[in-house]
Structure formats: structure tokens, C-alpha cells
N, C-alpha and C positions, 0 to 999 in steps of 0.2 A: 545573513546571518553565520555566524563566529561556530567554531565547532563547541567554543565553552558554551556560547549560549544555546546551543543544542543540547547538550550534556547538562543543563541547566534545568533543560524544557525535559527530558526525558527524564531526571531525578523530580520533577515535579509532578509528572505525570498530566505536562500540557505538552504532547507532541504532535496534537490539533495544532500548535502554532504554528510547525514550522510547516508544517501539510498545506493550511491554509496561503500560506506570506505567494506575495505573487512571484518571485523570485523562483519558487516552485513550481507554481502554477505555470511560466514559461521555459522549464527544463524540462516539468512534462511534456508538454506539446513538442520540445525541439525532439526527445527522445522517440516518442511514435514517430512523428515523420522520420527521423534517424529508419528508423525500424518499420516503415511503410503501413504502419496502424494493425500489424501483423505479431499475434503472439509469438515470441519465440521458444514457444516452449512445440509449439503444436512445429510451428519450423522445423524444430532440429527433429523429428517425428517424421514428418515429409508431407503434414494435415497441415492446414488453415484454418485460425480464427481470428475473429477481428477483435483486436487490443485495445482495452481502453484503460489500461492500469499503467505507471509504471512504477518495476519493481526493484526495490538493492537489492542487487546479488550479498552482499555482503552487508547483514540487518545493521538497521539506523541505527539502531538500541546500540549493538558492541561496534561501529564503526562509523561515529557521527563525521571523524573526519573523509569521508569518502562518501558524504552528501549530495557531493555536485556532479561525484564525478563518471565520467560517460560510460567506464569501462566501467561501475559498478551500475548502471542503471540497463535494463532492458523491459522491452516491451512487453504485456503480456494479458492472457484476457481475465474478466472477472473469475471463471472458474479456477482459470487455472494456480490466479493468487490466492483464493479462497483456501487451495489445497498446498500452498504453500505457508502458507498463514492461516491455520485451523482455529490457532483460539483467539488470533479476533473472534474468528465468526459465533464460536460459544459466547465470546464478551458479548455479541449481541442479541444472540437468544435466551441468554441469562436474562441483558435489560426488558426482555419485552414480557407484559406481565400477563398471566397466563389466568381466563377467564374462570372464574369460580362460582357454580353455579348456588346459589345459595335457595332452598326449596321450602318456603316460607309455608304453611299449612292453616 
């Protein structure tokens, strides 16, 4: 996928199409293997956590030209990834419908 194609996906709010492509899945597996499935943020602190996500150090929406650049990718755990991207977690929370108990007497 080219940089321009990624920019178009970002502009159309369809970046999920980038993350669902085989090229990204292969790159993600490669980075996890490179980093020994260890969260690099925890590792810098002298701790250990199992990495399950690959994080773009320079955000994809701002720097699509570094989408597949190994230097711009690092393995992180889910907890650290959520801290790095709290806006994504907030969007998920808003999507969840809250239960409203309508009392009917």
C-alpha cells in the first residue's frame, strides 16, 4: 500500500483497512518477533510484559510514509498501547450502549 493510499484511508476515516491488510499483519508479526514479544516500554523500565500490539512511534495519521519502517515500529503490551492512545479507548467506550432501566409500573 502506498503512502497516498494510506493518506486517502486516513482522510476517509477507514484506516482499519490498512490494519486489516496482509502486509501490515506480516510486518506486525515480524516486529513482534524482532522484539521477542516483549513490551519495549516495560523493557526500558527494567520490567517485563508480553507485547501483543505493534505501535507506530511517529503516528500513522501524521507520518504515513513511515507506515512500514522498522525504525518507527515497536512491540508494546495492550496496557501501554492504550496509554499511548487514550483517544481510541474513549471512542470504544462511547460506542458501547449504556443500559437504561426503564421502569414500567
